[in-house]
PDB file of N, H, CA, C and O in Angstrom:
ATOM      1  N   MET A   1       0.846  -1.184   0.000  1.00  0.00           N
ATOM      2  CA  MET A   1       0.000   0.000   0.000  1.00  0.00           C
ATOM      3  C   MET A   1       0.884   1.238   0.000  1.00  0.00           C
ATOM      4  O   MET A   1       1.881   1.305   0.719  1.00  0.00           O
ATOM      5  N   LYS A   2       0.514   2.193  -0.797  1.00  0.00           N
ATOM      6  H   LYS A   2      -0.296   2.139  -1.381  1.00  0.00           H
ATOM      7  CA  LYS A   2       1.258   3.449  -0.812  1.00  0.00           C
ATOM      8  C   LYS A   2       0.938   4.244   0.440  1.00  0.00           C
ATOM      9  O   LYS A   2      -0.096   4.050   1.080  1.00  0.00           O
ATOM     10  N   LYS A   3       1.839   5.130   0.765  1.00  0.00           N
ATOM     11  H   LYS A   3       2.679   5.287   0.245  1.00  0.00           H
ATOM     12  CA  LYS A   3       1.643   5.939   1.963  1.00  0.00           C
ATOM     13  C   LYS A   3       0.488   6.913   1.780  1.00  0.00           C
ATOM     14  O   LYS A   3       0.194   7.360   0.671  1.00  0.00           O
ATOM     15  N   ALA A   4      -0.156   7.226   2.895  1.00  0.00           N
ATOM     16  H   ALA A   4       0.083   6.862   3.795  1.00  0.00           H
ATOM     17  CA  ALA A   4      -1.238   8.216   2.877  1.00  0.00           C
ATOM     18  C   ALA A   4      -0.633   9.605   2.723  1.00  0.00           C
ATOM     19  O   ALA A   4       0.538   9.834   3.025  1.00  0.00           O
ATOM     20  N   PHE A   5      -1.444  10.498   2.258  1.00  0.00           N
ATOM     21  H   PHE A   5      -2.395  10.312   2.013  1.00  0.00           H
ATOM     22  CA  PHE A   5      -1.120  11.918   2.138  1.00  0.00           C
ATOM     23  C   PHE A   5      -0.142  12.237   1.017  1.00  0.00           C
ATOM     24  O   PHE A   5       0.499  13.288   1.040  1.00  0.00           O
ATOM     25  N   THR A   6      -0.018  11.358   0.047  1.00  0.00           N
ATOM     26  H   THR A   6      -0.538  10.504   0.029  1.00  0.00           H
ATOM     27  CA  THR A   6       0.716  11.686  -1.161  1.00  0.00           C
ATOM     28  C   THR A   6      -0.241  12.378  -2.120  1.00  0.00           C
ATOM     29  O   THR A   6      -1.444  12.437  -1.865  1.00  0.00           O
ATOM     30  N   LYS A   7       0.282  12.895  -3.211  1.00  0.00           N
ATOM     31  H   LYS A   7       1.259  12.846  -3.418  1.00  0.00           H
ATOM     32  CA  LYS A   7      -0.578  13.555  -4.203  1.00  0.00           C
ATOM     33  C   LYS A   7      -1.637  12.583  -4.727  1.00  0.00           C
ATOM     34  O   LYS A   7      -2.806  12.940  -4.872  1.00  0.00           O
ATOM     35  N   GLU A   8      -1.207  11.351  -5.010  1.00  0.00           N
ATOM     36  H   GLU A   8      -0.257  11.061  -4.893  1.00  0.00           H
ATOM     37  CA  GLU A   8      -2.146  10.341  -5.517  1.00  0.00           C
ATOM     38  C   GLU A   8      -3.220  10.026  -4.482  1.00  0.00           C
ATOM     39  O   GLU A   8      -4.388   9.842  -4.824  1.00  0.00           O
ATOM     40  N   TRP A   9      -2.812   9.966  -3.206  1.00  0.00           N
ATOM     41  H   TRP A   9      -1.863  10.115  -2.929  1.00  0.00           H
ATOM     42  CA  TRP A   9      -3.768   9.677  -2.150  1.00  0.00           C
ATOM     43  C   TRP A   9      -4.823  10.782  -2.068  1.00  0.00           C
ATOM     44  O   TRP A   9      -6.019  10.500  -1.995  1.00  0.00           O
ATOM     45  N   TRP A  10      -4.373  12.039  -2.082  1.00  0.00           N
ATOM     46  H   TRP A  10      -3.401  12.268  -2.142  1.00  0.00           H
ATOM     47  CA  TRP A  10      -5.312  13.155  -2.003  1.00  0.00           C
ATOM     48  C   TRP A  10      -6.299  13.137  -3.160  1.00  0.00           C
ATOM     49  O   TRP A  10      -7.487  13.398  -2.966  1.00  0.00           O
ATOM     50  N   LEU A  11      -5.816  12.828  -4.369  1.00  0.00           N
ATOM     51  H   LEU A  11      -4.852  12.616  -4.526  1.00  0.00           H
ATOM     52  CA  LEU A  11      -6.715  12.771  -5.530  1.00  0.00           C
ATOM     53  C   LEU A  11      -7.738  11.643  -5.382  1.00  0.00           C
ATOM     54  O   LEU A  11      -8.932  11.849  -5.599  1.00  0.00           O
ATOM     55  N   ALA A  12      -7.266  10.454  -5.013  1.00  0.00           N
ATOM     56  H   ALA A  12      -6.296  10.286  -4.837  1.00  0.00           H
ATOM     57  CA  ALA A  12      -8.174   9.313  -4.873  1.00  0.00           C
ATOM     58  C   ALA A  12      -9.156   9.521  -3.721  1.00  0.00           C
ATOM     59  O   ALA A  12     -10.349   9.257  -3.869  1.00  0.00           O
ATOM     60  N   ALA A  13      -8.667   9.987  -2.587  1.00  0.00           N
ATOM     61  H   ALA A  13      -7.698  10.202  -2.467  1.00  0.00           H
ATOM     62  CA  ALA A  13      -9.538  10.208  -1.427  1.00  0.00           C
ATOM     63  C   ALA A  13     -10.528  11.333  -1.711  1.00  0.00           C
ATOM     64  O   ALA A  13     -11.687  11.256  -1.303  1.00  0.00           O
ATOM     65  N   GLY A  14     -10.083  12.368  -2.401  1.00  0.00           N
ATOM     66  H   GLY A  14      -9.142  12.431  -2.733  1.00  0.00           H
ATOM     67  CA  GLY A  14     -10.976  13.474  -2.752  1.00  0.00           C
ATOM     68  C   GLY A  14     -12.091  13.042  -3.693  1.00  0.00           C
ATOM     69  O   GLY A  14     -13.241  13.448  -3.528  1.00  0.00           O
ATOM     70  N   MET A  15     -11.747  12.215  -4.683  1.00  0.00           N
ATOM     71  H   MET A  15     -10.812  11.885  -4.816  1.00  0.00           H
ATOM     72  CA  MET A  15     -12.776  11.714  -5.604  1.00  0.00           C
ATOM     73  C   MET A  15     -13.783  10.838  -4.870  1.00  0.00           C
ATOM     74  O   MET A  15     -14.985  10.927  -5.121  1.00  0.00           O
ATOM     75  N   ARG A  16     -13.296   9.993  -3.966  1.00  0.00           N
ATOM     76  H   ARG A  16     -12.320   9.921  -3.762  1.00  0.00           H
ATOM     77  CA  ARG A  16     -14.206   9.168  -3.163  1.00  0.00           C
ATOM     78  C   ARG A  16     -15.122  10.037  -2.310  1.00  0.00           C
ATOM     79  O   ARG A  16     -16.325   9.787  -2.222  1.00  0.00           O
ATOM     80  N   ALA A  17     -14.547  11.059  -1.685  1.00  0.00           N
ATOM     81  H   ALA A  17     -13.570  11.263  -1.756  1.00  0.00           H
ATOM     82  CA  ALA A  17     -15.333  11.935  -0.818  1.00  0.00           C
ATOM     83  C   ALA A  17     -16.391  12.685  -1.630  1.00  0.00           C
ATOM     84  O   ALA A  17     -17.529  12.823  -1.181  1.00  0.00           O
ATOM     85  N   LEU A  18     -16.029  13.167  -2.812  1.00  0.00           N
ATOM     86  H   LEU A  18     -15.105  13.055  -3.176  1.00  0.00           H
ATOM     87  CA  LEU A  18     -17.013  13.870  -3.650  1.00  0.00           C
ATOM     88  C   LEU A  18     -18.160  12.953  -4.068  1.00  0.00           C
ATOM     89  O   LEU A  18     -19.321  13.364  -4.056  1.00  0.00           O
ATOM     90  N   ARG A  19     -17.841  11.726  -4.435  1.00  0.00           N
ATOM     91  H   ARG A  19     -16.898  11.393  -4.445  1.00  0.00           H
ATOM     92  CA  ARG A  19     -18.910  10.771  -4.787  1.00  0.00           C
ATOM     93  C   ARG A  19     -19.801  10.494  -3.576  1.00  0.00           C
ATOM     94  O   ARG A  19     -21.023  10.417  -3.707  1.00  0.00           O
ATOM     95  N   THR A  20     -19.202  10.347  -2.418  1.00  0.00           N
ATOM     96  H   THR A  20     -18.209  10.410  -2.312  1.00  0.00           H
ATOM     97  CA  THR A  20     -19.969  10.089  -1.196  1.00  0.00           C
ATOM     98  C   THR A  20     -20.865  11.271  -0.865  1.00  0.00           C
ATOM     99  O   THR A  20     -22.020  11.083  -0.484  1.00  0.00           O
ATOM    100  N   ILE A  21     -20.348  12.490  -1.005  1.00  0.00           N
ATOM    101  H   ILE A  21     -19.410  12.642  -1.315  1.00  0.00           H
ATOM    102  CA  ILE A  21     -21.144  13.696  -0.756  1.00  0.00           C
ATOM    103  C   ILE A  21     -22.333  13.749  -1.701  1.00  0.00           C
ATOM    104  O   ILE A  21     -23.455  14.025  -1.277  1.00  0.00           O
ATOM    105  N   ALA A  22     -22.091  13.483  -2.985  1.00  0.00           N
ATOM    106  H   ALA A  22     -21.180  13.259  -3.329  1.00  0.00           H
ATOM    107  CA  ALA A  22     -23.176  13.514  -3.969  1.00  0.00           C
ATOM    108  C   ALA A  22     -24.232  12.447  -3.665  1.00  0.00           C
ATOM    109  O   ALA A  22     -25.429  12.721  -3.743  1.00  0.00           O
ATOM    110  N   GLN A  23     -23.798  11.244  -3.322  1.00  0.00           N
ATOM    111  H   GLN A  23     -22.825  11.021  -3.259  1.00  0.00           H
ATOM    112  CA  GLN A  23     -24.740  10.172  -3.012  1.00  0.00           C
ATOM    113  C   GLN A  23     -25.579  10.507  -1.785  1.00  0.00           C
ATOM    114  O   GLN A  23     -26.782  10.244  -1.757  1.00  0.00           O
ATOM    115  N   THR A  24     -24.948  11.082  -0.779  1.00  0.00           N
ATOM    116  H   THR A  24     -23.971  11.296  -0.802  1.00  0.00           H
ATOM    117  CA  THR A  24     -25.679  11.460   0.434  1.00  0.00           C
ATOM    118  C   THR A  24     -26.680  12.561   0.149  1.00  0.00           C
ATOM    119  O   THR A  24     -27.806  12.522   0.644  1.00  0.00           O
ATOM    120  N   ALA A  25     -26.278  13.547  -0.647  1.00  0.00           N
ATOM    121  H   ALA A  25     -25.363  13.578  -1.050  1.00  0.00           H
ATOM    122  CA  ALA A  25     -27.187  14.640  -0.995  1.00  0.00           C
ATOM    123  C   ALA A  25     -28.398  14.106  -1.763  1.00  0.00           C
ATOM    124  O   ALA A  25     -29.534  14.486  -1.478  1.00  0.00           O
ATOM    125  N   ILE A  26     -28.157  13.239  -2.722  1.00  0.00           N
ATOM    126  H   ILE A  26     -27.235  12.931  -2.954  1.00  0.00           H
ATOM    127  CA  ILE A  26     -29.263  12.674  -3.506  1.00  0.00           C
ATOM    128  C   ILE A  26     -30.203  11.873  -2.616  1.00  0.00           C
ATOM    129  O   ILE A  26     -31.423  11.987  -2.734  1.00  0.00           O
ATOM    130  N   ALA A  27     -29.640  11.067  -1.729  1.00  0.00           N
ATOM    131  H   ALA A  27     -28.649  10.974  -1.633  1.00  0.00           H
ATOM    132  CA  ALA A  27     -30.476  10.265  -0.829  1.00  0.00           C
ATOM    133  C   ALA A  27     -31.264  11.148   0.130  1.00  0.00           C
ATOM    134  O   ALA A  27     -32.436  10.882   0.400  1.00  0.00           O
ATOM    135  N   THR A  28     -30.631  12.191   0.641  1.00  0.00           N
ATOM    136  H   THR A  28     -29.680  12.407   0.422  1.00  0.00           H
ATOM    137  CA  THR A  28     -31.312  13.075   1.594  1.00  0.00           C
ATOM    138  C   THR A  28     -32.405  13.880   0.903  1.00  0.00           C
ATOM    139  O   THR A  28     -33.492  14.050   1.455  1.00  0.00           O
ATOM    140  N   ILE A  29     -32.130  14.370  -0.286  1.00  0.00           N
ATOM    141  H   ILE A  29     -31.247  14.231  -0.735  1.00  0.00           H
ATOM    142  CA  ILE A  29     -33.146  15.116  -1.049  1.00  0.00           C
ATOM    143  C   ILE A  29     -34.310  14.195  -1.396  1.00  0.00           C
ATOM    144  O   ILE A  29     -35.470  14.607  -1.393  1.00  0.00           O
ATOM    145  N   GLY A  30     -33.978  12.941  -1.696  1.00  0.00           N
ATOM    146  H   GLY A  30     -33.036  12.606  -1.698  1.00  0.00           H
ATOM    147  CA  GLY A  30     -35.009  11.976  -2.083  1.00  0.00           C
ATOM    148  C   GLY A  30     -35.999  11.640  -0.986  1.00  0.00           C
ATOM    149  O   GLY A  30     -37.032  11.032  -1.265  1.00  0.00           O
ATOM    150  N   THR A  31     -35.718  12.018   0.250  1.00  0.00           N
ATOM    151  H   THR A  31     -34.879  12.513   0.477  1.00  0.00           H
ATOM    152  CA  THR A  31     -36.653  11.731   1.335  1.00  0.00           C
ATOM    153  C   THR A  31     -37.818  12.707   1.355  1.00  0.00           C
ATOM    154  O   THR A  31     -38.824  12.452   2.018  1.00  0.00           O
ATOM    155  N   ALA A  32     -37.699  13.819   0.641  1.00  0.00           N
ATOM    156  H   ALA A  32     -36.882  14.025   0.103  1.00  0.00           H
ATOM    157  CA  ALA A  32     -38.784  14.812   0.602  1.00  0.00           C
ATOM    158  C   ALA A  32     -39.789  14.432  -0.479  1.00  0.00           C
ATOM    159  O   ALA A  32     -39.425  13.876  -1.515  1.00  0.00           O
ATOM    160  N   VAL A  33     -41.057  14.741  -0.222  1.00  0.00           N
ATOM    161  H   VAL A  33     -41.353  15.193   0.620  1.00  0.00           H
ATOM    162  CA  VAL A  33     -42.107  14.434  -1.184  1.00  0.00           C
ATOM    163  C   VAL A  33     -42.016  15.384  -2.375  1.00  0.00           C
ATOM    164  O   VAL A  33     -42.122  14.947  -3.521  1.00  0.00           O
ATOM    165  N   VAL A  34     -41.824  16.657  -2.124  1.00  0.00           N
ATOM    166  H   VAL A  34     -41.738  17.013  -1.194  1.00  0.00           H
ATOM    167  CA  VAL A  34     -41.657  17.658  -3.184  1.00  0.00           C
ATOM    168  C   VAL A  34     -40.426  18.510  -2.858  1.00  0.00           C
ATOM    169  O   VAL A  34     -39.993  18.574  -1.707  1.00  0.00           O
ATOM    170  N   MET A  35     -39.874  19.156  -3.874  1.00  0.00           N
ATOM    171  H   MET A  35     -40.226  19.104  -4.809  1.00  0.00           H
ATOM    172  CA  MET A  35     -38.647  19.935  -3.684  1.00  0.00           C
ATOM    173  C   MET A  35     -38.809  21.038  -2.645  1.00  0.00           C
ATOM    174  O   MET A  35     -37.842  21.401  -1.975  1.00  0.00           O
ATOM    175  N   SER A  36     -39.995  21.564  -2.506  1.00  0.00           N
ATOM    176  H   SER A  36     -40.781  21.269  -3.050  1.00  0.00           H
ATOM    177  CA  SER A  36     -40.184  22.642  -1.528  1.00  0.00           C
ATOM    178  C   SER A  36     -40.116  22.124  -0.090  1.00  0.00           C
ATOM    179  O   SER A  36     -39.978  22.912   0.845  1.00  0.00           O
ATOM    180  N   ASP A  37     -40.212  20.804   0.090  1.00  0.00           N
ATOM    181  H   ASP A  37     -40.324  20.164  -0.670  1.00  0.00           H
ATOM    182  CA  ASP A  37     -40.131  20.213   1.429  1.00  0.00           C
ATOM    183  C   ASP A  37     -38.710  19.824   1.832  1.00  0.00           C
ATOM    184  O   ASP A  37     -38.493  19.335   2.941  1.00  0.00           O
ATOM    185  N   VAL A  38     -37.743  20.037   0.940  1.00  0.00           N
ATOM    186  H   VAL A  38     -37.919  20.435   0.039  1.00  0.00           H
ATOM    187  CA  VAL A  38     -36.368  19.636   1.237  1.00  0.00           C
ATOM    188  C   VAL A  38     -35.789  20.536   2.325  1.00  0.00           C
ATOM    189  O   VAL A  38     -35.855  21.762   2.236  1.00  0.00           O
ATOM    190  N   ASN A  39     -35.234  19.919   3.331  1.00  0.00           N
ATOM    191  H   ASN A  39     -35.181  18.924   3.403  1.00  0.00           H
ATOM    192  CA  ASN A  39     -34.546  20.649   4.393  1.00  0.00           C
ATOM    193  C   ASN A  39     -33.088  20.790   3.948  1.00  0.00           C
ATOM    194  O   ASN A  39     -32.272  19.894   4.166  1.00  0.00           O
ATOM    195  N   TRP A  40     -32.773  21.928   3.320  1.00  0.00           N
ATOM    196  H   TRP A  40     -33.435  22.656   3.143  1.00  0.00           H
ATOM    197  CA  TRP A  40     -31.461  22.117   2.708  1.00  0.00           C
ATOM    198  C   TRP A  40     -30.338  22.154   3.736  1.00  0.00           C
ATOM    199  O   TRP A  40     -29.208  21.770   3.434  1.00  0.00           O
ATOM    200  N   ILE A  41     -30.635  22.606   4.931  1.00  0.00           N
ATOM    201  H   ILE A  41     -31.553  22.918   5.177  1.00  0.00           H
ATOM    202  CA  ILE A  41     -29.617  22.600   5.985  1.00  0.00           C
ATOM    203  C   ILE A  41     -29.260  21.163   6.352  1.00  0.00           C
ATOM    204  O   ILE A  41     -28.086  20.844   6.543  1.00  0.00           O
ATOM    205  N   ALA A  42     -30.254  20.306   6.452  1.00  0.00           N
ATOM    206  H   ALA A  42     -31.208  20.565   6.297  1.00  0.00           H
ATOM    207  CA  ALA A  42     -30.002  18.893   6.756  1.00  0.00           C
ATOM    208  C   ALA A  42     -29.234  18.225   5.613  1.00  0.00           C
ATOM    209  O   ALA A  42     -28.344  17.411   5.857  1.00  0.00           O
ATOM    210  N   VAL A  43     -29.573  18.562   4.376  1.00  0.00           N
ATOM    211  H   VAL A  43     -30.297  19.223   4.177  1.00  0.00           H
ATOM    212  CA  VAL A  43     -28.865  18.003   3.220  1.00  0.00           C
ATOM    213  C   VAL A  43     -27.389  18.399   3.272  1.00  0.00           C
ATOM    214  O   VAL A  43     -26.506  17.554   3.120  1.00  0.00           O
ATOM    215  N   ALA A  44     -27.131  19.693   3.489  1.00  0.00           N
ATOM    216  H   ALA A  44     -27.848  20.379   3.612  1.00  0.00           H
ATOM    217  CA  ALA A  44     -25.749  20.177   3.542  1.00  0.00           C
ATOM    218  C   ALA A  44     -24.993  19.559   4.712  1.00  0.00           C
ATOM    219  O   ALA A  44     -23.840  19.154   4.565  1.00  0.00           O
ATOM    220  N   SER A  45     -25.632  19.486   5.861  1.00  0.00           N
ATOM    221  H   SER A  45     -26.569  19.815   5.981  1.00  0.00           H
ATOM    222  CA  SER A  45     -24.991  18.944   7.053  1.00  0.00           C
ATOM    223  C   SER A  45     -24.641  17.468   6.873  1.00  0.00           C
ATOM    224  O   SER A  45     -23.513  17.057   7.147  1.00  0.00           O
ATOM    225  N   ALA A  46     -25.590  16.688   6.422  1.00  0.00           N
ATOM    226  H   ALA A  46     -26.506  17.022   6.200  1.00  0.00           H
ATOM    227  CA  ALA A  46     -25.355  15.252   6.236  1.00  0.00           C
ATOM    228  C   ALA A  46     -24.307  15.008   5.151  1.00  0.00           C
ATOM    229  O   ALA A  46     -23.465  14.120   5.287  1.00  0.00           O
ATOM    230  N   SER A  47     -24.359  15.795   4.078  1.00  0.00           N
ATOM    231  H   SER A  47     -25.042  16.516   3.969  1.00  0.00           H
ATOM    232  CA  SER A  47     -23.410  15.627   2.984  1.00  0.00           C
ATOM    233  C   SER A  47     -21.997  15.985   3.421  1.00  0.00           C
ATOM    234  O   SER A  47     -21.049  15.268   3.101  1.00  0.00           O
ATOM    235  N   LEU A  48     -21.845  17.083   4.144  1.00  0.00           N
ATOM    236  H   LEU A  48     -22.615  17.666   4.404  1.00  0.00           H
ATOM    237  CA  LEU A  48     -20.535  17.487   4.635  1.00  0.00           C
ATOM    238  C   LEU A  48     -19.967  16.444   5.594  1.00  0.00           C
ATOM    239  O   LEU A  48     -18.792  16.089   5.507  1.00  0.00           O
ATOM    240  N   LEU A  49     -20.797  15.961   6.497  1.00  0.00           N
ATOM    241  H   LEU A  49     -21.751  16.250   6.567  1.00  0.00           H
ATOM    242  CA  LEU A  49     -20.351  14.936   7.441  1.00  0.00           C
ATOM    243  C   LEU A  49     -19.925  13.670   6.708  1.00  0.00           C
ATOM    244  O   LEU A  49     -18.917  13.061   7.066  1.00  0.00           O
ATOM    245  N   SER A  50     -20.672  13.268   5.693  1.00  0.00           N
ATOM    246  H   SER A  50     -21.491  13.763   5.401  1.00  0.00           H
ATOM    247  CA  SER A  50     -20.298  12.061   4.951  1.00  0.00           C
ATOM    248  C   SER A  50     -18.969  12.252   4.230  1.00  0.00           C
ATOM    249  O   SER A  50     -18.181  11.312   4.130  1.00  0.00           O
ATOM    250  N   GLY A  51     -18.714  13.457   3.728  1.00  0.00           N
ATOM    251  H   GLY A  51     -19.355  14.221   3.810  1.00  0.00           H
ATOM    252  CA  GLY A  51     -17.435  13.729   3.080  1.00  0.00           C
ATOM    253  C   GLY A  51     -16.278  13.660   4.052  1.00  0.00           C
ATOM    254  O   GLY A  51     -15.225  13.107   3.733  1.00  0.00           O
ATOM    255  N   ILE A  52     -16.464  14.213   5.225  1.00  0.00           N
ATOM    256  H   ILE A  52     -17.320  14.662   5.483  1.00  0.00           H
ATOM    257  CA  ILE A  52     -15.425  14.157   6.269  1.00  0.00           C
ATOM    258  C   ILE A  52     -15.159  12.712   6.676  1.00  0.00           C
ATOM    259  O   ILE A  52     -14.005  12.300   6.795  1.00  0.00           O
ATOM    260  N   LEU A  53     -16.212  11.951   6.888  1.00  0.00           N
ATOM    261  H   LEU A  53     -17.150  12.286   6.792  1.00  0.00           H
ATOM    262  CA  LEU A  53     -16.049  10.543   7.271  1.00  0.00           C
ATOM    263  C   LEU A  53     -15.369   9.744   6.157  1.00  0.00           C
ATOM    264  O   LEU A  53     -14.569   8.851   6.437  1.00  0.00           O
ATOM    265  N   SER A  54     -15.678  10.056   4.914  1.00  0.00           N
ATOM    266  H   SER A  54     -16.327  10.782   4.687  1.00  0.00           H
ATOM    267  CA  SER A  54     -15.040   9.375   3.800  1.00  0.00           C
ATOM    268  C   SER A  54     -13.542   9.638   3.784  1.00  0.00           C
ATOM    269  O   SER A  54     -12.755   8.718   3.566  1.00  0.00           O
ATOM    270  N   MET A  55     -13.140  10.884   4.011  1.00  0.00           N
ATOM    271  H   MET A  55     -13.779  11.632   4.188  1.00  0.00           H
ATOM    272  CA  MET A  55     -11.713  11.209   4.056  1.00  0.00           C
ATOM    273  C   MET A  55     -11.030  10.477   5.207  1.00  0.00           C
ATOM    274  O   MET A  55      -9.923   9.963   5.045  1.00  0.00           O
ATOM    275  N   LEU A  56     -11.680  10.424   6.366  1.00  0.00           N
ATOM    276  H   LEU A  56     -12.580  10.841   6.498  1.00  0.00           H
ATOM    277  CA  LEU A  56     -11.104   9.725   7.516  1.00  0.00           C
ATOM    278  C   LEU A  56     -10.974   8.223   7.245  1.00  0.00           C
ATOM    279  O   LEU A  56      -9.976   7.607   7.619  1.00  0.00           O
ATOM    280  N   MET A  57     -11.973   7.643   6.602  1.00  0.00           N
ATOM    281  H   MET A  57     -12.784   8.144   6.299  1.00  0.00           H
ATOM    282  CA  MET A  57     -11.915   6.224   6.280  1.00  0.00           C
ATOM    283  C   MET A  57     -10.831   5.926   5.254  1.00  0.00           C
ATOM    284  O   MET A  57     -10.272   4.830   5.242  1.00  0.00           O
ATOM    285  N   SER A  58     -10.533   6.887   4.398  1.00  0.00           N
ATOM    286  H   SER A  58     -10.988   7.777   4.407  1.00  0.00           H
ATOM    287  CA  SER A  58      -9.498   6.696   3.386  1.00  0.00           C
ATOM    288  C   SER A  58      -8.115   6.562   3.994  1.00  0.00           C
ATOM    289  O   SER A  58      -7.213   6.016   3.358  1.00  0.00           O
ATOM    290  N   ILE A  59      -7.930   7.047   5.204  1.00  0.00           N
ATOM    291  H   ILE A  59      -8.663   7.490   5.720  1.00  0.00           H
ATOM    292  CA  ILE A  59      -6.639   6.912   5.873  1.00  0.00           C
ATOM    293  C   ILE A  59      -6.302   5.439   6.073  1.00  0.00           C
ATOM    294  O   ILE A  59      -5.132   5.058   6.040  1.00  0.00           O
ATOM    295  N   ALA A  60      -7.319   4.614   6.279  1.00  0.00           N
ATOM    296  H   ALA A  60      -8.270   4.923   6.306  1.00  0.00           H
ATOM    297  CA  ALA A  60      -7.109   3.181   6.476  1.00  0.00           C
ATOM    298  C   ALA A  60      -6.601   2.502   5.216  1.00  0.00           C
ATOM    299  O   ALA A  60      -6.009   1.425   5.281  1.00  0.00           O
ATOM    300  N   GLY A  61      -6.829   3.123   4.081  1.00  0.00           N
ATOM    301  H   GLY A  61      -7.310   3.998   4.028  1.00  0.00           H
ATOM    302  CA  GLY A  61      -6.339   2.556   2.825  1.00  0.00           C
ATOM    303  C   GLY A  61      -7.335   2.730   1.709  1.00  0.00           C
ATOM    304  O   GLY A  61      -8.547   2.769   1.923  1.00  0.00           O
ATOM    305  N   LEU A  62      -6.800   2.832   0.520  1.00  0.00           N
ATOM    306  H   LEU A  62      -5.816   2.800   0.346  1.00  0.00           H
ATOM    307  CA  LEU A  62      -7.624   2.963  -0.677  1.00  0.00           C
ATOM    308  C   LEU A  62      -7.257   1.843  -1.644  1.00  0.00           C
ATOM    309  O   LEU A  62      -6.096   1.726  -2.033  1.00  0.00           O
ATOM    310  N   PRO A  63      -8.224   1.019  -2.038  1.00  0.00           N
ATOM    311  CA  PRO A  63      -7.928  -0.062  -2.970  1.00  0.00           C
ATOM    312  C   PRO A  63      -7.338   0.442  -4.286  1.00  0.00           C
ATOM    313  O   PRO A  63      -6.567  -0.269  -4.931  1.00  0.00           O
ATOM    314  N   GLU A  64      -7.693   1.664  -4.691  1.00  0.00           N
ATOM    315  H   GLU A  64      -8.319   2.242  -4.167  1.00  0.00           H
ATOM    316  CA  GLU A  64      -7.189   2.219  -5.935  1.00  0.00           C
ATOM    317  C   GLU A  64      -5.663   2.383  -5.902  1.00  0.00           C
ATOM    318  O   GLU A  64      -5.013   2.392  -6.948  1.00  0.00           O
ATOM    319  N   LEU A  65      -5.108   2.509  -4.714  1.00  0.00           N
ATOM    320  H   LEU A  65      -5.637   2.502  -3.865  1.00  0.00           H
ATOM    321  CA  LEU A  65      -3.686   2.772  -4.575  1.00  0.00           C
ATOM    322  C   LEU A  65      -2.883   1.562  -4.133  1.00  0.00           C
ATOM    323  O   LEU A  65      -1.681   1.663  -3.889  1.00  0.00           O
ATOM    324  N   GLU A  66      -3.547   0.412  -4.030  1.00  0.00           N
ATOM    325  H   GLU A  66      -4.524   0.329  -4.228  1.00  0.00           H
ATOM    326  CA  GLU A  66      -2.841  -0.799  -3.619  1.00  0.00           C
ATOM    327  C   GLU A  66      -1.770  -1.140  -4.663  1.00  0.00           C
ATOM    328  O   GLU A  66      -1.985  -0.973  -5.863  1.00  0.00           O
ATOM    329  N   ASP A  67      -0.623  -1.616  -4.189  1.00  0.00           N
ATOM    330  H   ASP A  67      -0.449  -1.752  -3.214  1.00  0.00           H
ATOM    331  CA  ASP A  67       0.425  -2.056  -5.111  1.00  0.00           C
ATOM    332  C   ASP A  67      -0.080  -3.256  -5.892  1.00  0.00           C
ATOM    333  O   ASP A  67      -0.604  -4.220  -5.335  1.00  0.00           O
ATOM    334  N   LYS A  68       0.095  -3.162  -7.188  1.00  0.00           N
ATOM    335  H   LYS A  68       0.521  -2.378  -7.640  1.00  0.00           H
ATOM    336  CA  LYS A  68      -0.340  -4.273  -8.057  1.00  0.00           C
ATOM    337  C   LYS A  68       0.912  -4.961  -8.570  1.00  0.00           C
ATOM    338  O   LYS A  68       1.723  -4.360  -9.273  1.00  0.00           O
ATOM    339  N   THR A  69       1.058  -6.225  -8.210  1.00  0.00           N
ATOM    340  H   THR A  69       0.399  -6.714  -7.638  1.00  0.00           H
ATOM    341  CA  THR A  69       2.194  -6.995  -8.700  1.00  0.00           C
ATOM    342  C   THR A  69       1.705  -8.015  -9.699  1.00  0.00           C
ATOM    343  O   THR A  69       0.673  -8.652  -9.489  1.00  0.00           O
ATOM    344  N   SER A  70       2.427  -8.175 -10.768  1.00  0.00           N
ATOM    345  H   SER A  70       3.266  -7.658 -10.939  1.00  0.00           H
ATOM    346  CA  SER A  70       2.037  -9.135 -11.814  1.00  0.00           C
ATOM    347  C   SER A  70       2.725 -10.452 -11.613  1.00  0.00           C
ATOM    348  O   SER A  70       2.520 -11.381 -12.394  1.00  0.00           O
TER     349      SER A  70
END
């Protein structure tokens, strides 16, 4: 496994975090019956928290950065 906090790690972890944020936002928005019922503060809060947790989980390792030996 490559070391954490390299340029490659930041790119991979950032992409994972962005996907996680988007998925959380979509799921949270989807709980409202109509768009006017969306609690945007809750969407932002949950999405931000999921992004932070994703970055923290990436410290444990990213499969994208695993050494591949042939």
